[in-house]
C-alpha positions in Angstrom: 17.6 -2.8 22.3 15.9 0.5 22.6 12.7 0.9 24.6 11.1 2.0 21.3 11.6 -1.4 19.7 9.9 -3.4 22.5 6.7 -3.7 20.4 8.9 -5.8 18.0 11.3 -7.6 20.4 9.6 -8.0 23.7 6.8 -10.4 24.6 3.8 -8.1 24.8 0.7 -8.7 26.8 -2.4 -9.7 24.8 -3.6 -6.1 25.1 -4.3 -4.1 21.9 -4.0 -0.9 23.9 -0.5 -1.7 25.3 0.9 -2.9 21.9 -0.7 0.1 20.2 0.8 2.6 22.6 4.3 1.1 22.3 4.0 1.2 18.6 2.7 4.8 18.5 5.3 6.0 20.9 8.1 4.4 18.8 6.9 6.1 15.6 6.4 9.4 17.3 9.9 9.2 18.9 11.4 8.5 15.5 9.9 11.7 14.1 6.6 10.6 12.6 4.5 12.9 14.8 1.6 13.0 12.4 1.4 9.3 11.9 -1.6 7.4 13.4 -1.6 3.7 13.9 -4.2 1.2 15.4 -3.4 -2.3 16.3 -6.0 -4.7 14.9 -4.5 -8.0 16.3 -2.7 -8.1 19.7 -1.2 -11.6 19.3 1.1 -13.2 16.8 1.1 -12.4 14.1 0.5 -8.9 15.3 -1.4 -6.6 12.8 -1.8 -2.9 12.6 -3.3 -0.3 10.3 -1.7 3.1 10.0 -2.2 6.5 8.3 0.7 8.6 7.1 0.3 11.7 4.9 -3.1 10.6 3.7 -1.9 7.1 2.9 -3.2 4.0 4.6 -0.8 1.2 5.3 -0.7 -2.0 7.1 1.9 -3.9 9.1 2.1 -7.5 10.3 4.9 -8.9 12.4 6.0 -11.8 14.5 8.1 -10.9 17.5 11.8 -10.7 16.7 11.3 -12.7 13.5 9.7 -10.8 10.7 7.9 -7.6 9.7 5.8 -6.8 6.6 4.7 -3.3 5.5 2.0 -3.0 2.8 0.8 0.2 1.2 -0.7 1.4 -2.1 2.7 3.2 -2.8 6.2 3.0 -1.4 6.6 4.8 1.9 10.3 5.3 2.1 10.0 7.5 5.3 8.1 4.7 7.1 10.6 2.1 5.8 13.5 4.2 7.1 11.8 4.6 10.6 11.1 0.8 10.8 14.7 0.0 9.8 15.9 2.4 12.5 13.6 1.0 15.2 14.3 -2.7 14.7 17.9 -2.1 13.6 17.7 -4.4 10.5 17.7 -3.5 6.8 14.7 -4.8 4.8 15.2 -8.1 3.0 13.3 -6.9 -0.1 10.6 -4.7 -1.5 8.3 -5.5 -4.3 4.9 -5.0 -5.9 2.0 -7.5 -5.7 -0.8 -6.2 -7.9 -1.6 -2.6 -6.8 0.2 -3.1 -3.4 3.8 -2.3 -2.5 5.4 -4.6 0.1 8.5 -4.2 2.1 9.7 -7.2 4.2 12.2 -7.5 7.1 13.2 -11.0 8.0 15.6 -11.3 10.9 17.0 -14.9 11.0 19.5 -15.9 8.3 17.8 -19.2 7.4 14.4 -17.5 7.3 15.9 -14.8 5.0 17.2 -17.4 2.6 13.9 -19.3 2.5 11.8 -16.1 2.1 14.0 -14.7 -0.7 13.8 -17.9 -2.6 10.0 -17.9 -2.2 9.8 -14.3 -3.5 12.0 -15.1 -6.5 9.8 -18.1 -7.4 6.4 -16.2 -6.8 5.0 -15.2 -10.2 2.7 -12.6 -8.5 5.8 -10.7 -7.3 6.7 -7.8 -9.5 9.7 -5.4 -9.4 11.5 -7.4 -6.7 14.3 -5.4 -5.2 16.6 -7.3 -2.9 17.8 -4.7 -0.4 19.8 -6.7 2.0 20.0 -10.2 0.6 21.9 -13.0 2.3 24.9 -14.6 0.6 24.0 -17.6 -1.6 
């Protein structure tokens, strides 16, 4: 595991500043030098709000388990960076109302359960299964 993924995999202190700095450094290292991100919750589920090319987005994650990216439009550059950092492909991307959502789910059983829940959710639109698990 890279030092730039420790915000996702390591147990972080309950310090907004520490989590935020690890997250910022990871994004900047991955090439998103103009991105700004602020951690709004420094305990699980962690939460952050970011700004990329005049687009506000939010992230929520549980350590080494799941990550959700939400934005008013798809942010393929941010999706690619997050995939690179945590070394997992997203499970799926979809729209929920005016919001675009991309989800990474790490554990196989959790992936199956989450994908089934997304398929059954009537509020989910344009579901694209990116890296589904075998049935």
